[in-house]
SEPA-675581 format. One record per residue: residue number from 1; x, y, z of N, C-alpha, C in turn. Coordinates in steps of 0.02 Angstrom, whole numbers. Last residue first. Layout:
# SEPA-675581
[NUM [X Y Z] [X Y Z] [X Y Z]]
...
//
This chain:
# SEPA-675581
[264 [-856 -2695 495] [-788 -2716 508] [-782 -2735 579]]
[263 [-974 -2645 456] [-967 -2709 436] [-894 -2736 456]]
[262 [-969 -2504 490] [-1016 -2549 526] [-1007 -2625 511]]
[261 [-789 -2473 496] [-861 -2460 466] [-907 -2504 505]]
[260 [-660 -2388 592] [-697 -2450 557] [-767 -2439 545]]
[259 [-582 -2240 540] [-625 -2275 590] [-654 -2339 558]]
[258 [-421 -2237 469] [-495 -2222 462] [-530 -2269 517]]
[257 [-292 -2270 454] [-313 -2232 515] [-386 -2220 517]]
[256 [-282 -2334 339] [-273 -2372 396] [-290 -2334 459]]
[255 [-308 -2222 250] [-354 -2283 255] [-346 -2323 316]]
[254 [-204 -2143 260] [-269 -2113 279] [-318 -2168 287]]
[253 [-103 -2228 219] [-106 -2206 286] [-167 -2181 311]]
[252 [-139 -2237 78] [-135 -2298 127] [-134 -2276 199]]
[251 [-123 -2104 37] [-186 -2133 41] [-188 -2197 84]]
[250 [-9 -2007 138] [-22 -2052 82] [-93 -2087 89]]
[249 [-57 -1844 208] [-29 -1914 210] [-45 -1955 153]]
[248 [-116 -1731 166] [-47 -1727 176] [-17 -1799 179]]
[247 [-254 -1740 169] [-221 -1769 106] [-148 -1756 112]]
[246 [-289 -1676 276] [-296 -1749 279] [-267 -1779 223]]
[245 [-183 -1548 339] [-237 -1571 286] [-231 -1644 284]]
[244 [-84 -1507 428] [-142 -1550 452] [-192 -1570 398]]
[243 [-3 -1431 349] [26 -1491 384] [-32 -1541 405]]
[242 [-90 -1323 311] [-58 -1369 257] [-39 -1433 288]]
[241 [-122 -1271 436] [-178 -1297 392] [-148 -1345 341]]
[240 [3 -1228 477] [-29 -1281 511] [-86 -1314 470]]
[239 [35 -1133 380] [81 -1186 383] [47 -1246 422]]
[238 [-69 -1040 399] [-70 -1079 339] [-20 -1135 343]]
[237 [-156 -1017 545] [-88 -1028 522] [-96 -1070 458]]
[236 [-285 -896 566] [-259 -966 555] [-187 -965 529]]
[235 [-310 -779 691] [-280 -788 624] [-259 -860 613]]
[234 [-452 -752 776] [-390 -792 779] [-369 -794 708]]
[233 [-552 -648 880] [-528 -658 811] [-462 -699 819]]
[232 [-602 -613 1005] [-602 -689 983] [-574 -702 914]]
[231 [-649 -450 964] [-639 -502 1013] [-650 -578 983]]
[230 [-567 -349 861] [-620 -404 855] [-610 -449 903]]
[229 [-449 -272 873] [-511 -244 888] [-568 -288 886]]
[228 [-322 -337 843] [-325 -282 896] [-396 -263 918]]
[227 [-362 -419 737] [-331 -447 800] [-334 -407 861]]
[226 [-408 -331 642] [-450 -378 674] [-422 -402 739]]
[225 [-284 -269 618] [-339 -231 637] [-386 -271 670]]
[224 [-211 -376 564] [-186 -349 629] [-246 -303 659]]
[223 [-283 -405 445] [-274 -454 498] [-259 -422 567]]
[222 [-284 -320 340] [-329 -312 390] [-325 -359 449]]
[221 [-214 -379 240] [-175 -320 275] [-219 -297 333]]
[220 [-242 -553 267] [-246 -487 228] [-213 -438 266]]
[219 [-272 -675 331] [-222 -671 282] [-221 -607 238]]
[218 [-440 -633 369] [-386 -678 370] [-335 -677 316]]
[217 [-548 -551 354] [-482 -517 375] [-425 -563 373]]
[216 [-657 -627 337] [-625 -593 274] [-560 -562 291]]
[215 [-698 -652 466] [-661 -706 430] [-630 -677 361]]
[214 [-783 -559 515] [-713 -555 534] [-666 -601 493]]
[213 [-914 -504 488] [-882 -548 444] [-805 -550 452]]
[212 [-967 -414 571] [-1010 -464 553] [-972 -516 504]]
[211 [-858 -320 591] [-891 -350 649] [-937 -419 632]]
[210 [-796 -254 486] [-773 -324 496] [-818 -358 551]]
[209 [-841 -126 488] [-860 -168 428] [-845 -242 446]]
[208 [-788 -80 601] [-859 -88 600] [-884 -129 538]]
[207 [-652 -79 566] [-675 -122 622] [-753 -129 612]]
[206 [-654 22 471] [-634 -46 454] [-661 -101 505]]
[205 [-692 127 546] [-737 109 493] [-720 41 470]]
[204 [-588 139 634] [-648 121 658] [-698 104 608]]
[203 [-483 182 546] [-481 119 577] [-552 97 608]]
[202 [-545 307 512] [-532 258 460] [-524 191 493]]
[201 [-543 379 637] [-608 357 611] [-597 310 555]]
[200 [-390 379 650] [-437 345 698] [-506 331 666]]
[199 [-338 453 539] [-321 384 548] [-370 348 594]]
[198 [-373 588 514] [-398 539 475] [-396 468 500]]
[197 [-307 696 576] [-371 667 611] [-407 612 575]]
[196 [-241 773 444] [-242 769 510] [-310 744 536]]
[195 [-265 797 296] [-252 728 322] [-255 725 401]]
[194 [-281 911 228] [-346 883 262] [-330 819 299]]
[193 [-165 930 169] [-184 985 221] [-241 955 259]]
[192 [-99 864 71] [-110 831 130] [-139 876 188]]
[191 [-81 955 -36] [-130 895 -44] [-148 867 26]]
[190 [10 1047 16] [-56 1069 -4] [-104 1012 -7]]
[189 [114 956 44] [82 992 101] [15 1021 83]]
[188 [153 925 -89] [122 878 -41] [90 906 13]]
[187 [189 1048 -134] [132 1021 -167] [106 960 -123]]
[186 [303 1069 -44] [249 1125 -52] [188 1091 -81]]
[185 [384 963 -81] [346 960 -10] [293 1018 -15]]
[184 [390 858 -219] [397 925 -198] [352 937 -136]]
[183 [434 691 -157] [403 738 -201] [409 811 -177]]
[182 [489 600 -74] [523 607 -138] [493 661 -181]]
[181 [415 596 40] [473 639 41] [505 649 -24]]
[180 [321 495 22] [302 564 0] [365 612 7]]
[179 [351 375 78] [372 386 6] [354 460 -19]]
[178 [209 357 183] [280 331 163] [291 353 84]]
[177 [86 388 226] [131 447 218] [205 424 191]]
[176 [-16 299 246] [46 290 290] [91 356 287]]
[175 [-130 345 170] [-135 306 239] [-77 316 276]]
[174 [-72 397 58] [-109 444 98] [-123 410 166]]
[173 [-7 286 6] [30 348 32] [-4 398 73]]
[172 [-110 201 -28] [-70 185 21] [-24 245 51]]
[171 [-157 280 -137] [-202 267 -80] [-160 246 -19]]
[170 [-50 278 -226] [-82 344 -201] [-123 337 -139]]
[169 [-40 142 -244] [18 179 -213] [-4 243 -187]]
[168 [-156 107 -313] [-138 72 -246] [-88 121 -209]]
[167 [-145 189 -424] [-197 202 -375] [-182 167 -314]]
[166 [-33 132 -485] [-26 200 -459] [-87 218 -411]]
[165 [-87 9 -518] [-29 12 -486] [-19 83 -446]]
[164 [-208 38 -594] [-216 -3 -530] [-151 7 -493]]
[163 [-157 110 -703] [-201 141 -655] [-207 106 -593]]
[162 [-66 18 -761] [-39 76 -728] [-89 113 -683]]
[161 [-131 -152 -714] [-127 -88 -761] [-93 -27 -724]]
[160 [-28 -257 -627] [-84 -243 -664] [-75 -183 -704]]
[159 [76 -273 -542] [80 -308 -603] [17 -301 -645]]
[158 [50 -210 -426] [106 -195 -462] [111 -217 -530]]
[157 [-56 -280 -371] [-76 -223 -406] [-14 -196 -449]]
[156 [10 -378 -300] [-25 -397 -358] [-38 -336 -399]]
[155 [81 -317 -198] [115 -371 -235] [75 -394 -293]]
[154 [-21 -229 -140] [37 -209 -180] [70 -261 -222]]
[153 [-168 -232 -113] [-130 -290 -122] [-71 -265 -173]]
[152 [-261 -130 -97] [-225 -150 -31] [-181 -212 -50]]
[151 [-324 -115 -210] [-286 -52 -188] [-245 -76 -127]]
[150 [-404 -199 -291] [-334 -223 -277] [-289 -164 -238]]
[149 [-531 -141 -313] [-527 -203 -273] [-455 -218 -251]]
[148 [-507 -20 -378] [-540 -20 -314] [-526 -87 -272]]
[147 [-436 -64 -496] [-411 -6 -456] [-442 -7 -388]]
[146 [-525 -165 -547] [-461 -178 -519] [-437 -123 -475]]
[145 [-634 -82 -589] [-643 -137 -533] [-576 -153 -501]]
[144 [-574 -14 -693] [-602 25 -630] [-606 -26 -570]]
[143 [-555 -120 -777] [-500 -89 -746] [-521 -46 -687]]
[142 [-690 -145 -806] [-658 -196 -772] [-591 -168 -745]]
[141 [-709 -24 -879] [-749 -34 -813] [-716 -89 -776]]
[140 [-636 -52 -995] [-615 7 -947] [-651 1 -882]]
[139 [-717 -158 -1044] [-642 -168 -1031] [-618 -113 -978]]
[138 [-843 -105 -1063] [-833 -154 -1009] [-758 -164 -995]]
[137 [-853 78 -1068] [-842 12 -1097] [-825 -42 -1046]]
[136 [-969 183 -991] [-902 162 -998] [-899 90 -1028]]
[135 [-1101 218 -968] [-1085 214 -1034] [-1008 193 -1044]]
[134 [-1155 226 -838] [-1142 289 -876] [-1103 281 -939]]
[133 [-1161 93 -800] [-1217 127 -805] [-1213 194 -840]]
[132 [-1021 76 -785] [-1060 41 -841] [-1121 78 -852]]
[131 [-1002 148 -673] [-963 174 -737] [-1003 137 -791]]
[130 [-1080 77 -576] [-1091 150 -586] [-1064 170 -659]]
[129 [-1018 -48 -573] [-1090 -38 -593] [-1105 35 -613]]
[128 [-889 -15 -528] [-899 -44 -594] [-972 -33 -614]]
[127 [-922 25 -388] [-896 72 -442] [-901 44 -513]]
[126 [-980 -94 -341] [-1019 -34 -342] [-989 14 -396]]
[125 [-863 -182 -344] [-930 -196 -381] [-974 -132 -389]]
[124 [-779 -109 -266] [-759 -124 -334] [-830 -138 -371]]
[123 [-838 -116 -142] [-821 -55 -168] [-814 -63 -240]]
[122 [-835 -252 -117] [-899 -221 -118] [-892 -148 -155]]
[121 [-700 -273 -120] [-735 -305 -170] [-808 -273 -175]]
[120 [-657 -207 -4] [-629 -181 -69] [-671 -213 -126]]
[119 [-723 -275 101] [-751 -208 80] [-720 -186 15]]
[118 [-748 -448 67] [-710 -396 88] [-734 -324 67]]
[117 [-915 -517 87] [-857 -507 53] [-816 -451 84]]
[116 [-1033 -526 163] [-998 -596 149] [-931 -579 108]]
[115 [-1110 -407 183] [-1095 -447 243] [-1046 -515 228]]
[114 [-1059 -248 133] [-1081 -316 112] [-1058 -366 162]]
[113 [-1106 -76 129] [-1080 -133 165] [-1104 -203 140]]
[112 [-1156 28 68] [-1126 -22 27] [-1092 -78 61]]
[111 [-1208 103 172] [-1250 95 116] [-1222 33 74]]
[110 [-1109 115 270] [-1171 75 287] [-1210 57 220]]
[109 [-945 102 195] [-1004 138 214] [-1063 94 227]]
[108 [-844 26 141] [-843 44 217] [-900 80 245]]
[107 [-864 17 7] [-885 -40 48] [-878 -30 124]]
[106 [-805 132 -42] [-874 132 -35] [-899 72 11]]
[105 [-669 150 -64] [-687 137 1] [-767 139 14]]
[104 [-655 182 -199] [-619 123 -169] [-640 103 -99]]
[103 [-692 287 -277] [-743 243 -247] [-713 184 -212]]
[102 [-581 361 -313] [-630 398 -279] [-682 341 -247]]
[101 [-514 254 -386] [-485 282 -320] [-540 321 -286]]
[100 [-598 230 -491] [-573 174 -451] [-547 201 -384]]
[99 [-617 355 -550] [-673 319 -533] [-648 266 -481]]
[98 [-482 400 -584] [-526 434 -541] [-584 399 -512]]
[97 [-439 291 -670] [-407 305 -606] [-449 348 -558]]
[96 [-531 320 -776] [-527 256 -741] [-493 264 -673]]
[95 [-488 450 -809] [-559 435 -793] [-565 369 -752]]
[94 [-361 437 -845] [-379 473 -789] [-452 460 -764]]
[93 [-259 320 -890] [-329 335 -911] [-359 372 -842]]
[92 [-88 371 -908] [-141 338 -873] [-207 367 -894]]
[91 [73 354 -941] [16 380 -972] [-48 339 -941]]
[90 [207 387 -832] [157 342 -856] [101 379 -890]]
[89 [326 434 -767] [315 442 -839] [260 399 -869]]
[88 [329 435 -635] [353 371 -669] [350 376 -745]]
[87 [276 548 -601] [346 539 -582] [375 479 -622]]
[86 [144 529 -641] [188 583 -681] [263 566 -661]]
[85 [103 438 -545] [106 423 -613] [148 465 -657]]
[84 [119 520 -431] [156 458 -440] [161 438 -508]]
[83 [18 612 -454] [87 634 -450] [137 572 -459]]
[82 [-98 534 -458] [-76 568 -518] [-2 588 -515]]
[81 [-102 491 -329] [-91 438 -379] [-71 473 -446]]
[80 [-119 604 -259] [-58 575 -248] [-48 523 -310]]
[79 [-256 635 -300] [-204 683 -316] [-134 644 -309]]
[78 [-315 517 -248] [-319 527 -318] [-261 578 -337]]
[77 [-298 539 -107] [-270 482 -141] [-266 483 -215]]
[76 [-373 656 -84] [-302 655 -81] [-269 602 -116]]
[75 [-505 598 -109] [-480 653 -148] [-403 655 -146]]
[74 [-510 499 -13] [-511 481 -81] [-488 538 -127]]
[73 [-495 580 102] [-453 525 92] [-456 505 16]]
[72 [-625 653 92] [-557 686 87] [-502 641 74]]
[71 [-716 546 104] [-721 585 41] [-645 622 39]]
[70 [-687 504 241] [-671 459 177] [-676 494 112]]
[69 [-728 617 310] [-659 591 314] [-638 546 259]]
[68 [-862 631 281] [-815 678 252] [-743 651 261]]
[67 [-938 473 234] [-928 526 281] [-867 571 251]]
[66 [-1034 435 79] [-973 425 121] [-964 486 169]]
[65 [-1138 452 -11] [-1130 392 25] [-1081 392 83]]
[64 [-1126 571 -82] [-1200 550 -51] [-1189 492 -5]]
[63 [-992 578 -121] [-1017 621 -69] [-1088 598 -35]]
[62 [-997 474 -219] [-942 470 -157] [-975 519 -99]]
[61 [-1088 514 -307] [-1101 455 -272] [-1058 450 -211]]
[60 [-1023 632 -358] [-1095 636 -325] [-1102 576 -281]]
[59 [-913 577 -417] [-909 624 -353] [-973 627 -317]]
[58 [-970 506 -519] [-929 472 -468] [-927 513 -406]]
[57 [-1032 610 -590] [-1077 553 -563] [-1035 522 -504]]
[56 [-923 674 -630] [-967 707 -586] [-1017 658 -550]]
[55 [-866 584 -717] [-829 604 -658] [-872 637 -609]]
[54 [-969 573 -815] [-957 525 -775] [-918 540 -712]]
[53 [-952 701 -872] [-1011 685 -841] [-1007 623 -794]]
[52 [-790 772 -837] [-840 730 -882] [-899 721 -837]]
[51 [-648 821 -816] [-707 857 -817] [-761 823 -861]]
[50 [-542 727 -699] [-573 738 -769] [-639 778 -766]]
[49 [-464 823 -570] [-508 773 -595] [-529 782 -671]]
[48 [-287 862 -577] [-351 882 -563] [-393 824 -592]]
[47 [-121 922 -546] [-168 871 -551] [-238 893 -537]]
[46 [-8 1023 -593] [-75 1041 -583] [-126 973 -592]]
[45 [154 1075 -576] [107 1020 -568] [39 1040 -552]]
[44 [203 1198 -701] [187 1175 -633] [144 1115 -632]]
[43 [339 1217 -814] [270 1204 -801] [260 1177 -731]]
[42 [474 1225 -843] [443 1280 -816] [370 1269 -796]]
[41 [511 1112 -921] [530 1117 -850] [498 1173 -817]]
[40 [483 1060 -1043] [431 1090 -1007] [445 1103 -931]]
[39 [580 983 -1112] [577 1057 -1123] [523 1096 -1083]]
[38 [486 833 -1151] [555 868 -1136] [542 948 -1154]]
[37 [318 837 -1075] [367 824 -1133] [433 858 -1114]]
[36 [249 767 -925] [274 827 -965] [321 811 -1016]]
[35 [144 625 -939] [201 661 -908] [222 718 -956]]
[34 [-35 636 -954] [27 625 -979] [87 659 -941]]
[33 [-188 559 -927] [-139 608 -896] [-74 589 -929]]
[32 [-341 561 -1018] [-281 532 -1005] [-231 583 -976]]
[31 [-458 611 -1071] [-465 578 -1016] [-401 542 -996]]
[30 [-409 688 -1183] [-459 637 -1193] [-463 587 -1134]]
[29 [-287 736 -1085] [-295 734 -1157] [-345 670 -1164]]
[28 [-226 841 -972] [-280 802 -981] [-292 801 -1055]]
[27 [-67 842 -890] [-114 872 -938] [-166 820 -945]]
[26 [49 890 -771] [-2 842 -792] [-51 868 -835]]
[25 [223 914 -772] [157 938 -781] [107 887 -797]]
[24 [374 935 -680] [325 891 -708] [257 928 -723]]
[23 [456 1039 -625] [482 984 -667] [435 943 -703]]
[22 [421 1130 -534] [440 1152 -598] [455 1099 -650]]
[21 [393 1057 -420] [339 1100 -446] [356 1130 -516]]
[20 [456 892 -446] [465 959 -420] [405 1007 -449]]
[19 [476 728 -401] [430 782 -437] [439 850 -404]]
[18 [608 624 -429] [583 672 -381] [535 727 -423]]
[17 [610 455 -477] [622 521 -491] [581 565 -440]]
[16 [610 322 -471] [633 357 -414] [639 430 -419]]
[15 [581 268 -597] [526 265 -541] [550 305 -478]]
[14 [614 285 -742] [644 311 -683] [594 316 -624]]
[13 [530 212 -830] [605 207 -838] [642 235 -779]]
[12 [402 126 -731] [434 182 -772] [504 175 -776]]
[11 [307 -24 -725] [365 21 -704] [383 68 -757]]
[10 [205 -101 -751] [183 -30 -743] [249 4 -728]]
[9 [252 -231 -758] [244 -194 -821] [227 -125 -810]]
[8 [358 -232 -600] [305 -259 -651] [301 -217 -714]]
[7 [431 -166 -511] [462 -225 -541] [421 -252 -603]]
[6 [452 -4 -441] [413 -55 -478] [452 -109 -515]]
[5 [474 49 -277] [504 42 -343] [467 -13 -377]]
[4 [334 119 -201] [395 87 -200] [418 75 -266]]
[3 [207 182 -86] [251 196 -145] [314 154 -142]]
[2 [111 57 -9] [149 118 -9] [185 123 -69]]
[1 [39 -61 -1] [-2 -1 2] [44 63 5]]
//
């Protein structure tokens, strides 16, 4: 969930680049953000949301369903994702990135809470449904789903689309602050001005979502949250599950250890 050097196909030629206020520009071309061309060192960073009907629908849904701390988290995360994409020289579909990042926490709200799946999946399902309803192609909508669903799985999102990879890193950077020292600090301070006080209600929202489905936290980044806040939660050991699997032993050993049947 934190910015890091890329090893997958979303890697840029210089992932460790420092973004300065005079060094990178983000432009919007048919819903895409492009890194500044050579010779544009005097241009300022001006990340912004796409100006489309779909983007307005995304923001309307976010504001109608989410508390203020989540709205601001999503806004900051999108701004950070664009900065990260620019630093890596990536051409991203801004409308896809916007929809996926802005709606990635819908599953933490009472309206979109799902009792059987992780909140990321509930968020992704709602985000994809909205963009499809507003005419986005299925291929792009599935990319929106990836951005929302995989935002907490860095080892997987790294190898998906540029939107999924940078979306995950922008979201993670807002939660933890890790990696933001690489960027122009005036710009970061401007983006992060609404960050104070976010952490506690964010954790409380995760805990509230887990109360009726603590099992979905098993073997995820939410495990420690569940261990700290959900009474009786126990993380199963994959090692012990594998070693105790009845099929770990040869068939003959399983047969000899079986309880005798009624005719034996």
